[in-house]
SETI-583429 format. One line per field, with one value per atom (N, C-alpha, C): x, y, z; atom name; residue number from 1; chain. Coordinates in nm, 2 decimals. Layout:
px = [X|...]
py = [Y|...]
pz = [Z|...]
atom = [CA|...]
nr = [NUM|...]
kette = [A|...]
! end
This chain:
px = [0.07|0.01|0.11|0.08|0.13|0.06|0.13|0.09|0.13|0.05|0.11|0.12|0.29|0.31|0.34|0.23|0.24|0.28|0.32|0.27|0.14|0.08|-0.04|-0.10|-0.22|-0.22|-0.37|-0.44|-0.57|-0.69|-0.63|-0.71|-0.73|-0.64|-0.64|-0.72|-0.76|-0.84|-0.95|-1.04|-1.13|-1.12|-0.97|-0.93|-0.90|-0.88|-0.83|-0.98|-1.07|-1.15|-1.11|-1.10|-1.06|-0.90|-0.80|-0.69|-0.70|-0.77|-0.77|-0.84|-0.96|-1.04|-0.89|-0.82|-0.75|-0.61|-0.57|-0.46|-0.53|-0.67|-0.70|-0.74|-0.81|-0.83|-0.70|-0.58|-0.45|-0.39|-0.38|-0.39|-0.44|-0.58|-0.67|-0.63|-0.61|-0.56|-0.44|-0.33|-0.18|-0.18|-0.28|-0.28|-0.11|-0.09|0.01|-0.03|0.07|0.01|0.04|-0.05|-0.08|-0.15|-0.08|-0.14|-0.27|-0.37|-0.50|-0.48|-0.52|-0.51|-0.66|-0.71|-0.82|-0.80|-0.90|-0.90|-0.85|-0.92|-0.85|-0.69|-0.66|-0.52|-0.43|-0.48|-0.45|-0.45|-0.57|-0.59|-0.49|-0.45|-0.37|-0.19|-0.17|-0.08|-0.05|-0.22|-0.17|-0.18|-0.28|-0.28|-0.15|-0.02|0.09|0.19|0.14|0.25|0.33|0.30|0.38|0.30|0.28|0.22|0.27|0.21|0.27|0.11|0.07|-0.05|0.00|-0.04|-0.02|-0.16|-0.20|-0.31|-0.28|-0.39|-0.37|-0.44|-0.42|-0.43|-0.58|-0.69|-0.80|-0.83|-0.68|-0.73|-0.77|-0.78|-0.83|-0.70|-0.75|-0.64|-0.56|-0.42|-0.36|-0.29|-0.24|-0.12|-0.09|-0.05|-0.06|0.10|0.16|0.27|0.25|0.33|0.31|0.43|0.47|0.60|0.54|0.63|0.59|0.74|0.73|0.90|0.84|0.99|1.02|1.12|1.10|1.24|1.31|1.20|1.26|1.29|1.27|1.27|1.39|1.46|1.57|1.55|1.46|1.43|1.28|1.23|1.17|1.13|0.99|0.93|0.90|0.88|0.84|0.68|0.58|0.50|0.35|0.28|0.15|0.16|0.25|0.29|0.17|0.11|-0.03|-0.02|-0.06|-0.10|-0.23|-0.34|-0.46|-0.46|-0.53|-0.53|-0.53|-0.59|-0.58|-0.46|-0.38|-0.23|-0.13|-0.15|-0.01|0.05|0.17|0.26|0.31|0.30|0.32|0.44|0.51|0.62|0.58|0.48|0.40|0.49|0.45|0.50|0.65|0.74|0.86|0.87|0.79|0.81|0.74|0.62|0.60|0.66|0.80|0.85|0.96|1.04|1.12|1.07|0.96|0.91|0.87|0.83|0.85|0.98|1.07|1.19|1.25|1.23|1.31|1.27|1.09|1.02|1.09|1.13|1.18|1.32|1.40|1.55|1.49|1.43|1.39|1.36|1.28|1.22|1.28|1.36|1.45|1.59|1.68|1.78|1.88|1.86|1.96|1.90|1.78|1.73|1.74|1.75|1.76|1.60|1.59|1.46|1.44|1.32|1.35|1.21|1.16|1.06|1.07|0.96|0.91|0.84|0.83|0.78|0.77|0.65|0.70|0.70|0.67|0.70|0.79|0.83|0.95|0.98|0.90|0.87|0.92|0.85|0.92|1.05|1.11|1.25|1.31|1.28|1.37|1.39|1.26|1.28|1.37|1.36|1.39|1.58|1.58|1.77|1.78|1.72|1.76|1.78|1.74|1.74|1.83|1.92|2.03|2.00|1.88|1.82|1.92|1.93|2.00|1.90|1.93|1.85|1.90|1.77|1.85|1.78|1.84|1.75|1.65|1.54|1.45|1.54|1.65|1.72|1.78|1.77|1.82|1.74|1.58|1.49|1.48|1.36|1.32|1.27|1.31|1.26|1.11|1.08|0.93|0.83|0.76|0.63|0.54|0.55|0.41|0.48|0.53|0.57|0.49|0.56|0.51|0.38|0.30|0.16|0.09|0.14|0.08|0.08|0.15|0.14|0.05|-0.02|-0.15|-0.26|-0.29|-0.40|-0.34|-0.23|-0.18|-0.19|-0.21|-0.27|-0.17|-0.01|0.09|0.12|0.06|0.08|0.09|0.03|0.06|0.21|0.22|0.38|0.47|0.49|0.55|0.58|0.46|0.46|0.50|0.49|0.54|0.69|0.77|0.90|0.93|0.89|0.93|0.95|0.88|0.92|1.08|1.13|1.25|1.24|1.14|1.12|0.97|0.97|0.80|0.86|0.73|0.72|0.80|0.82|0.82|0.95|1.06|1.20|1.20|1.30|1.33|1.44|1.44|1.52|1.57|1.69|1.72|1.82|1.79|1.86|1.93|2.05|2.13|2.19|2.15|2.19|2.38|2.45|2.61|2.66|2.59|2.66|2.66|2.62|2.62|2.66|2.72|2.82|2.77|2.74|2.71|2.83|2.86|2.92|2.90|2.88|2.82|2.68|2.63|2.43|2.45|2.52|2.51|2.52|2.45|2.46|2.55|2.64|2.74|2.72|2.71|2.73|2.88|2.89|3.03|3.13|3.02|3.05|3.11|3.09|3.14|3.29]
py = [-0.12|0.00|0.12|0.21|0.36|0.44|0.54|0.68|0.79|0.87|1.01|1.08|1.12|1.17|1.31|1.42|1.55|1.63|1.78|1.86|1.90|1.88|1.92|2.07|2.10|2.24|2.27|2.34|2.41|2.27|2.22|2.12|1.98|1.97|1.84|1.85|1.97|2.01|1.92|1.87|1.78|1.64|1.61|1.51|1.47|1.60|1.64|1.57|1.58|1.48|1.28|1.27|1.12|1.09|1.22|1.22|1.21|1.27|1.29|1.12|1.10|0.99|0.84|0.85|0.75|0.75|0.85|0.86|0.85|0.89|0.84|0.69|0.61|0.49|0.44|0.46|0.35|0.38|0.50|0.50|0.45|0.42|0.28|0.16|0.15|-0.01|-0.03|0.03|0.00|0.04|0.09|0.11|0.20|0.27|0.36|0.56|0.59|0.72|0.83|0.86|0.94|1.05|1.20|1.29|1.32|1.38|1.41|1.56|1.55|1.65|1.67|1.80|1.87|1.86|1.89|1.90|2.02|2.14|2.27|2.27|2.21|2.22|2.11|2.01|1.94|2.06|2.13|2.21|2.33|2.37|2.49|2.44|2.30|2.25|2.24|2.20|2.15|2.31|2.39|2.54|2.63|2.58|2.64|2.62|2.47|2.41|2.34|2.29|2.18|2.04|2.00|1.92|1.77|1.68|1.58|1.49|1.46|1.39|1.25|1.13|1.03|1.01|1.00|0.94|0.81|0.74|0.66|0.69|0.56|0.59|0.66|0.61|0.72|0.81|0.93|0.98|0.99|0.88|0.88|0.83|0.92|0.95|0.81|0.81|0.68|0.70|0.81|0.86|1.01|1.03|1.18|1.20|1.30|1.39|1.52|1.57|1.75|1.76|1.87|2.00|2.06|2.07|2.18|2.23|2.38|2.42|2.52|2.52|2.55|2.66|2.73|2.78|2.83|2.97|3.02|2.92|2.86|2.75|2.68|2.64|2.61|2.46|2.43|2.27|2.24|2.16|2.07|1.99|1.95|1.82|1.75|1.63|1.55|1.48|1.50|1.47|1.36|1.33|1.28|1.19|1.11|1.00|0.89|0.89|0.78|0.73|0.62|0.55|0.48|0.49|0.41|0.27|0.22|0.08|0.02|0.02|-0.05|-0.05|0.05|0.06|0.00|-0.04|-0.09|-0.20|-0.22|-0.30|-0.31|-0.18|-0.14|-0.04|-0.04|0.08|0.21|0.24|0.36|0.45|0.44|0.51|0.55|0.48|0.50|0.61|0.58|0.70|0.83|0.85|0.99|1.03|0.94|0.98|1.05|0.97|1.07|1.19|1.20|1.29|1.41|1.41|1.48|1.55|1.46|1.49|1.56|1.52|1.60|1.77|1.76|1.88|1.98|1.92|1.99|2.04|1.99|2.01|2.11|2.12|2.23|2.36|2.35|2.48|2.48|2.41|2.47|2.41|2.42|2.35|2.36|2.44|2.46|2.39|2.37|2.32|2.18|2.15|2.02|1.94|1.83|1.74|1.67|1.65|1.56|1.48|1.37|1.30|1.22|1.22|1.12|1.05|0.93|0.78|0.68|0.58|0.48|0.34|0.38|0.30|0.22|0.11|0.09|0.09|0.09|0.08|0.24|0.37|0.45|0.49|0.45|0.47|0.39|0.30|0.26|0.33|0.39|0.47|0.62|0.66|0.77|0.77|0.62|0.60|0.56|0.54|0.52|0.63|0.75|0.87|0.98|0.89|0.98|1.05|0.99|1.03|0.97|1.00|0.91|0.93|0.85|0.83|0.94|1.05|1.16|1.14|1.20|1.20|1.35|1.35|1.47|1.59|1.62|1.75|1.78|1.75|1.75|1.81|1.79|1.82|1.98|2.00|2.16|2.21|2.29|2.33|2.42|2.45|2.50|2.46|2.52|2.48|2.43|2.50|2.50|2.36|2.31|2.18|2.06|2.07|2.01|1.98|2.09|2.12|1.99|1.98|1.91|1.77|1.73|1.59|1.56|1.68|1.69|1.59|1.57|1.50|1.34|1.31|1.17|1.11|0.98|0.88|0.88|0.93|0.92|1.02|1.15|1.29|1.29|1.22|1.23|1.16|1.06|1.00|1.11|1.18|1.29|1.42|1.45|1.58|1.55|1.39|1.34|1.34|1.31|1.32|1.45|1.56|1.67|1.73|1.67|1.68|1.61|1.54|1.51|1.37|1.28|1.12|1.12|1.01|0.99|0.82|0.73|0.63|0.65|0.77|0.79|0.78|0.78|0.78|0.90|1.02|1.12|1.07|1.13|1.12|1.23|1.25|1.37|1.37|1.44|1.46|1.61|1.63|1.74|1.76|1.88|1.87|1.89|1.95|1.95|1.84|1.74|1.60|1.55|1.60|1.57|1.61|1.56|1.66|1.58|1.65|1.62|1.62|1.48|1.47|1.43|1.52|1.48|1.44|1.50|1.50|1.38|1.28|1.22|1.23|1.21|1.26|1.17|1.19|1.12|1.15|1.08|1.12|1.13|1.27|1.33|1.19|1.16|1.07|0.91|0.91|0.77|0.77]
pz = [0.00|-0.01|0.01|-0.07|-0.12|0.03|0.06|0.14|0.12|0.10|0.08|0.24|0.25|0.38|0.35|0.39|0.38|0.52|0.48|0.56|0.60|0.69|0.71|0.69|0.66|0.62|0.65|0.63|0.64|0.59|0.47|0.41|0.50|0.59|0.69|0.79|0.81|0.94|0.98|0.89|0.88|0.97|0.95|1.02|1.17|1.24|1.38|1.44|1.44|1.57|1.55|1.46|1.44|1.47|1.46|1.50|1.67|1.72|1.86|1.93|1.87|1.86|1.87|1.82|1.78|1.85|1.88|2.01|2.16|2.14|2.29|2.31|2.21|2.17|2.22|2.16|2.14|2.28|2.38|2.49|2.60|2.58|2.67|2.61|2.48|2.43|2.52|2.50|2.54|2.67|2.77|2.89|2.90|2.82|2.82|2.86|2.89|2.89|2.78|2.75|2.62|2.66|2.64|2.66|2.60|2.67|2.57|2.49|2.36|2.29|2.25|2.23|2.15|2.04|1.93|1.80|1.79|1.85|1.80|1.85|1.92|1.95|1.80|1.76|1.63|1.54|1.50|1.40|1.40|1.55|1.53|1.48|1.49|1.45|1.31|1.24|1.07|1.01|1.10|1.03|1.03|1.12|1.11|1.06|0.97|0.93|1.02|1.13|1.23|1.25|1.15|1.13|1.05|1.05|0.92|0.96|0.82|0.81|0.71|0.73|0.63|0.60|0.46|0.38|0.29|0.28|0.22|0.06|-0.02|-0.16|-0.19|-0.11|-0.13|-0.03|0.03|0.10|0.21|0.27|0.46|0.54|0.64|0.72|0.79|0.81|0.81|0.93|0.96|1.07|1.09|1.20|1.23|1.33|1.34|1.42|1.44|1.52|1.50|1.55|1.59|1.64|1.72|1.82|1.95|1.97|1.99|2.02|2.17|2.23|2.38|2.38|2.48|2.55|2.41|2.36|2.21|2.14|2.09|2.00|2.01|2.16|2.16|2.15|2.20|2.25|2.10|2.00|1.99|2.04|2.03|2.08|1.94|1.91|1.78|1.87|1.88|1.95|1.86|1.96|1.90|1.78|1.80|1.67|1.70|1.57|1.57|1.43|1.45|1.32|1.37|1.23|1.25|1.26|1.33|1.34|1.21|1.12|1.00|0.92|0.96|0.89|0.98|1.08|1.17|1.12|1.15|1.10|0.99|0.89|0.76|0.72|0.85|0.86|0.85|0.84|0.84|0.95|1.09|1.17|1.15|1.10|1.07|0.96|0.84|0.78|0.81|0.90|0.97|1.06|1.13|1.25|1.15|1.03|0.97|0.89|0.88|0.81|0.91|1.01|1.14|1.19|1.18|1.22|1.10|0.99|0.90|0.91|0.93|0.90|1.06|1.15|1.27|1.21|1.18|1.13|1.02|0.97|0.84|0.92|1.01|1.06|1.19|1.22|1.36|1.37|1.24|1.25|1.37|1.48|1.56|1.73|1.69|1.82|1.84|1.99|2.03|2.01|1.95|1.93|2.04|2.11|2.21|2.18|2.27|2.25|2.37|2.41|2.55|2.55|2.57|2.51|2.66|2.62|2.68|2.64|2.47|2.37|2.31|2.31|2.28|2.13|2.03|1.86|1.91|1.94|1.93|1.97|2.08|2.14|2.02|1.94|1.83|1.74|1.69|1.57|1.59|1.72|1.78|1.76|1.82|1.82|1.69|1.58|1.45|1.39|1.44|1.39|1.46|1.55|1.63|1.74|1.82|1.94|2.06|2.15|2.27|2.39|2.51|2.61|2.71|2.77|2.86|2.97|3.11|3.17|3.19|3.25|3.20|3.27|3.32|3.31|3.24|3.10|2.96|2.87|2.92|2.82|2.86|2.82|2.83|2.96|3.04|3.16|3.14|3.00|3.03|3.06|3.20|3.26|3.17|3.03|2.96|2.91|2.88|2.79|2.91|3.01|3.13|3.14|3.14|3.15|3.07|2.92|2.84|2.89|2.99|3.03|3.16|3.17|3.28|3.23|3.13|3.06|3.06|3.05|3.12|3.24|3.25|3.36|3.44|3.38|3.49|3.53|3.53|3.54|3.70|3.78|3.93|3.95|3.89|3.91|3.86|3.78|3.71|3.84|3.90|3.95|4.11|4.15|4.27|4.27|4.17|4.13|4.09|4.12|4.09|3.92|3.84|3.72|3.67|3.75|3.72|3.65|3.67|3.63|3.60|3.54|3.53|3.45|3.38|3.32|3.20|3.13|2.98|2.98|2.90|2.85|2.76|2.82|2.74|2.64|2.51|2.40|2.36|2.30|2.28|2.11|2.03|1.95|1.92|1.95|1.98|1.84|1.78|1.63|1.62|1.74|1.77|1.78|1.84|1.82|1.69|1.59|1.45|1.38|1.26|1.15|0.99|0.90|0.79|0.67|0.59|0.51|0.39|0.26|0.16|0.17|0.26|0.28|0.38|0.45|0.50|0.65|0.74|0.88|0.98|1.03|1.11|1.25|1.38|1.49|1.52|1.61|1.64|1.76|1.81|1.91|1.90|1.77|1.74|1.72]
atom = [N|CA|C|N|CA|C|N|CA|C|N|CA|C|N|CA|C|N|CA|C|N|CA|C|N|CA|C|N|CA|C|N|CA|C|N|CA|C|N|CA|C|N|CA|C|N|CA|C|N|CA|C|N|CA|C|N|CA|C|N|CA|C|N|CA|C|N|CA|C|N|CA|C|N|CA|C|N|CA|C|N|CA|C|N|CA|C|N|CA|C|N|CA|C|N|CA|C|N|CA|C|N|CA|C|N|CA|C|N|CA|C|N|CA|C|N|CA|C|N|CA|C|N|CA|C|N|CA|C|N|CA|C|N|CA|C|N|CA|C|N|CA|C|N|CA|C|N|CA|C|N|CA|C|N|CA|C|N|CA|C|N|CA|C|N|CA|C|N|CA|C|N|CA|C|N|CA|C|N|CA|C|N|CA|C|N|CA|C|N|CA|C|N|CA|C|N|CA|C|N|CA|C|N|CA|C|N|CA|C|N|CA|C|N|CA|C|N|CA|C|N|CA|C|N|CA|C|N|CA|C|N|CA|C|N|CA|C|N|CA|C|N|CA|C|N|CA|C|N|CA|C|N|CA|C|N|CA|C|N|CA|C|N|CA|C|N|CA|C|N|CA|C|N|CA|C|N|CA|C|N|CA|C|N|CA|C|N|CA|C|N|CA|C|N|CA|C|N|CA|C|N|CA|C|N|CA|C|N|CA|C|N|CA|C|N|CA|C|N|CA|C|N|CA|C|N|CA|C|N|CA|C|N|CA|C|N|CA|C|N|CA|C|N|CA|C|N|CA|C|N|CA|C|N|CA|C|N|CA|C|N|CA|C|N|CA|C|N|CA|C|N|CA|C|N|CA|C|N|CA|C|N|CA|C|N|CA|C|N|CA|C|N|CA|C|N|CA|C|N|CA|C|N|CA|C|N|CA|C|N|CA|C|N|CA|C|N|CA|C|N|CA|C|N|CA|C|N|CA|C|N|CA|C|N|CA|C|N|CA|C|N|CA|C|N|CA|C|N|CA|C|N|CA|C|N|CA|C|N|CA|C|N|CA|C|N|CA|C|N|CA|C|N|CA|C|N|CA|C|N|CA|C|N|CA|C|N|CA|C|N|CA|C|N|CA|C|N|CA|C|N|CA|C|N|CA|C|N|CA|C|N|CA|C|N|CA|C|N|CA|C|N|CA|C|N|CA|C|N|CA|C|N|CA|C|N|CA|C|N|CA|C|N|CA|C|N|CA|C|N|CA|C|N|CA|C|N|CA|C|N|CA|C|N|CA|C|N|CA|C|N|CA|C|N|CA|C|N|CA|C|N|CA|C|N|CA|C|N|CA|C|N|CA|C|N|CA|C|N|CA|C|N|CA|C|N|CA|C|N|CA|C|N|CA|C|N|CA|C|N|CA|C|N|CA|C|N|CA|C|N|CA|C|N|CA|C|N|CA|C|N|CA|C|N|CA|C|N|CA|C|N|CA|C|N|CA|C|N|CA|C|N|CA|C]
nr = [1|1|1|2|2|2|3|3|3|4|4|4|5|5|5|6|6|6|7|7|7|8|8|8|9|9|9|10|10|10|11|11|11|12|12|12|13|13|13|14|14|14|15|15|15|16|16|16|17|17|17|18|18|18|19|19|19|20|20|20|21|21|21|22|22|22|23|23|23|24|24|24|25|25|25|26|26|26|27|27|27|28|28|28|29|29|29|30|30|30|31|31|31|32|32|32|33|33|33|34|34|34|35|35|35|36|36|36|37|37|37|38|38|38|39|39|39|40|40|40|41|41|41|42|42|42|43|43|43|44|44|44|45|45|45|46|46|46|47|47|47|48|48|48|49|49|49|50|50|50|51|51|51|52|52|52|53|53|53|54|54|54|55|55|55|56|56|56|57|57|57|58|58|58|59|59|59|60|60|60|61|61|61|62|62|62|63|63|63|64|64|64|65|65|65|66|66|66|67|67|67|68|68|68|69|69|69|70|70|70|71|71|71|72|72|72|73|73|73|74|74|74|75|75|75|76|76|76|77|77|77|78|78|78|79|79|79|80|80|80|81|81|81|82|82|82|83|83|83|84|84|84|85|85|85|86|86|86|87|87|87|88|88|88|89|89|89|90|90|90|91|91|91|92|92|92|93|93|93|94|94|94|95|95|95|96|96|96|97|97|97|98|98|98|99|99|99|100|100|100|101|101|101|102|102|102|103|103|103|104|104|104|105|105|105|106|106|106|107|107|107|108|108|108|109|109|109|110|110|110|111|111|111|112|112|112|113|113|113|114|114|114|115|115|115|116|116|116|117|117|117|118|118|118|119|119|119|120|120|120|121|121|121|122|122|122|123|123|123|124|124|124|125|125|125|126|126|126|127|127|127|128|128|128|129|129|129|130|130|130|131|131|131|132|132|132|133|133|133|134|134|134|135|135|135|136|136|136|137|137|137|138|138|138|139|139|139|140|140|140|141|141|141|142|142|142|143|143|143|144|144|144|145|145|145|146|146|146|147|147|147|148|148|148|149|149|149|150|150|150|151|151|151|152|152|152|153|153|153|154|154|154|155|155|155|156|156|156|157|157|157|158|158|158|159|159|159|160|160|160|161|161|161|162|162|162|163|163|163|164|164|164|165|165|165|166|166|166|167|167|167|168|168|168|169|169|169|170|170|170|171|171|171|172|172|172|173|173|173|174|174|174|175|175|175|176|176|176|177|177|177|178|178|178|179|179|179|180|180|180|181|181|181|182|182|182|183|183|183|184|184|184|185|185|185|186|186|186|187|187|187|188|188|188|189|189|189|190|190|190]
kette = [A|A|A|A|A|A|A|A|A|A|A|A|A|A|A|A|A|A|A|A|A|A|A|A|A|A|A|A|A|A|A|A|A|A|A|A|A|A|A|A|A|A|A|A|A|A|A|A|A|A|A|A|A|A|A|A|A|A|A|A|A|A|A|A|A|A|A|A|A|A|A|A|A|A|A|A|A|A|A|A|A|A|A|A|A|A|A|A|A|A|A|A|A|A|A|A|A|A|A|A|A|A|A|A|A|A|A|A|A|A|A|A|A|A|A|A|A|A|A|A|A|A|A|A|A|A|A|A|A|A|A|A|A|A|A|A|A|A|A|A|A|A|A|A|A|A|A|A|A|A|A|A|A|A|A|A|A|A|A|A|A|A|A|A|A|A|A|A|A|A|A|A|A|A|A|A|A|A|A|A|A|A|A|A|A|A|A|A|A|A|A|A|A|A|A|A|A|A|A|A|A|A|A|A|A|A|A|A|A|A|A|A|A|A|A|A|A|A|A|A|A|A|A|A|A|A|A|A|A|A|A|A|A|A|A|A|A|A|A|A|A|A|A|A|A|A|A|A|A|A|A|A|A|A|A|A|A|A|A|A|A|A|A|A|A|A|A|A|A|A|A|A|A|A|A|A|A|A|A|A|A|A|A|A|A|A|A|A|A|A|A|A|A|A|A|A|A|A|A|A|A|A|A|A|A|A|A|A|A|A|A|A|A|A|A|A|A|A|A|A|A|A|A|A|A|A|A|A|A|A|A|A|A|A|A|A|A|A|A|A|A|A|A|A|A|A|A|A|A|A|A|A|A|A|A|A|A|A|A|A|A|A|A|A|A|A|A|A|A|A|A|A|A|A|A|A|A|A|A|A|A|A|A|A|A|A|A|A|A|A|A|A|A|A|A|A|A|A|A|A|A|A|A|A|A|A|A|A|A|A|A|A|A|A|A|A|A|A|A|A|A|A|A|A|A|A|A|A|A|A|A|A|A|A|A|A|A|A|A|A|A|A|A|A|A|A|A|A|A|A|A|A|A|A|A|A|A|A|A|A|A|A|A|A|A|A|A|A|A|A|A|A|A|A|A|A|A|A|A|A|A|A|A|A|A|A|A|A|A|A|A|A|A|A|A|A|A|A|A|A|A|A|A|A|A|A|A|A|A|A|A|A|A|A|A|A|A|A|A|A|A|A|A|A|A|A|A|A|A|A|A|A|A|A|A|A|A|A|A|A|A|A|A|A|A|A|A|A|A|A|A|A|A|A|A|A|A|A|A|A|A|A|A|A|A|A|A|A|A|A]
! end
């Protein structure tokens, strides 16, 4: 099956309720902590070009992810990665992850890109893109970011630990740790 992975725009807003429902349903099924988002929030990401949509050959919603920036664009989060149930197991999540990562690098070339997740698959994808696991102290200090965790079922753990740890693993891509040689990115620490 072929998918069209595009930077979302105004034409994609009709998918926002479906995206929110898919994120919520997946969090319940997996028992993981995915922060709740509203359709209005998803639409704002689409309208500002900070989201990626995957559509199937018939234009049906297949997957989604979005970007948030923090601390004056010093940090960027890749968030909300979701693949519709009927398209799972086809490698679509990695294609979406690669495109949202590329969009983050285009829009915020000097920013550190981070992700927090409880999912082993997302951890593996991030690692393949050059992310490394880090303690929360290496992530954004912006309190607005951490407010986004309030909708997560594990939020009490985060507050109990004074925002220093939770069940999610923090992963960070720091562009200063990578160089590009003939268009190929290389980790400088190797």
